[in-house]
N, C-alpha and C positions, 0 to 999 in steps of 0.2 A: 726450643715451646714458645718462645715470645716471637720468633721471628714469623712460625704459625699462627699464631693472633695476630700480628700486626697486619703479615699479606692477607689475615680475612678479612680482616677490618678494611683495608685497602678497598679488595675488591668490590665491600658491601657499598661502602661509598660511593664508589665509581658506581655501579649499578643506578643507586639513589639519582647521582648526580644526572644519570644520563634518563633517567623518567621524568625528571623534573623539568628538565630542557624541554623532553619533549612533549611535555605536557604545555609549556610556555607557549611551544611556536605552533598550536591549537592539533596536533596531528598525535593527539596519545586517547586514552579511554574518556577523558572528560569529554571531549568534541564528538567520539562517536556515539557516547551516551546522547547529547542535546542533539545528532544528527536525525536518530532514529526516532526523538519523542518530536520531533519538528515536520511530521509526515502525517498523512490522510490516516485515520483508522474507521475502515468500514466495520457495519457490528450486525451480523444476522438476528433483526428482532423478530422474523418470520417464524414459523410452525417447521420449516421447512428446511434441507438440506439442501445448501444453493456449494457452489465452484470459484474461484475467483485464479485469475492470471494479472500476472506482473511480471517486469522485468527486476534482476538483482546483480548486477555486478555483471553484464551483458549477457545474463543467462535467464530462461524460460523457467517461472517459476508457476505451479497450479498448486494451489489447495483448496479444501473443500471443509467447506462451514460447516458446522450444526447450529441446533440454534442456539441463540445464546454467544456464539464463537465471535472472534475478531479476528482482523487482518490488518496488517501496514507494512510498508514500507514500497510500494509504488513507485517512490521520486517521481510523481508527475502523474503516472496513467496506472490504472487498474481497470481488467473485465470482470463484471460479475453476471456467470450464469443461474441462473431461476429453473428451477424442477417447474414449475405451472406455466411459462411459456418458452416457446421456442426463437429464443433472442438473444441476445447481451446487451449488457449496460455497460459502457463505457464510460468511466470516470477521467477526465484531464485536469489538471489543478494543478497550482505554483508552488515547485518544491524549492527548498523549503518553506514551508507555511508562511503566510506575508509578517504574523503575529509572533512567529517564532516559537509558537507551543503548538503538540498535535490539538486536530481537532476531529473529534467523534461525528460520523456521519451514521443516520441507521437504514438499514434496506428500504423500510417503508418511507423513508423523506428519497432515497434515491429514485422510487418506484412512482410517489408522486412526481417527483419535476420532470419527469416524461412521461404524459398522461398520451394514452391509446387513443389514436384517432382512425375511425375504419375506413381504410382507403380498398376494402374487396380484396379478392387474392393478389395483390401487387406487392412487392416490396419495397419495405417501405424504412425512413430511418426518421425519429422524432429525437427531437432535441429540447434541451432543456437548462437551465440552470440552477442550481443548489450554490445561493451565496456567489463565491468565486467557482465555483466547481460546476465544469462544464460536463451535462450530464446528454448523451444521448443514447437514446433507444434501437437495435435493430432489430427487425423480428423478419424469417426470411418463410413464407409458407410455401409447403411442398405441392403445387399443379400437379392437376391430373392430366399425365405423360398420356393420356392414351391416343394414338393414332388412327 
């Protein structure tokens, strides 16, 4: 009976030791949490449902955001599609965030950073900055294809 208790105690101490060493070398739970917190957070402050795209671990991720929802995890790039405009907003930013903390950005701020200019029926791109975040809006209009 004493041998079983002693063996269990050795196993538990070994597991605890491995976890401490893993955290010490910044590969553990605390580092993963801090990396998640150092990303951009986009908040849907509109009354419409929007969708977003970004890459996570090399895979394309698409999320639908209802009013008030937020998304994070773009690691330097997030694309936003709105219901009212035929086009997309692309946010390019430094990851992890320079201050080492998450930064929240509202959809209304993104829209204001890339103001639309009337260019007729052409495909156009409008660029702007929101602090250190590059905002690019691209709209493609469907042209009349009658021959």
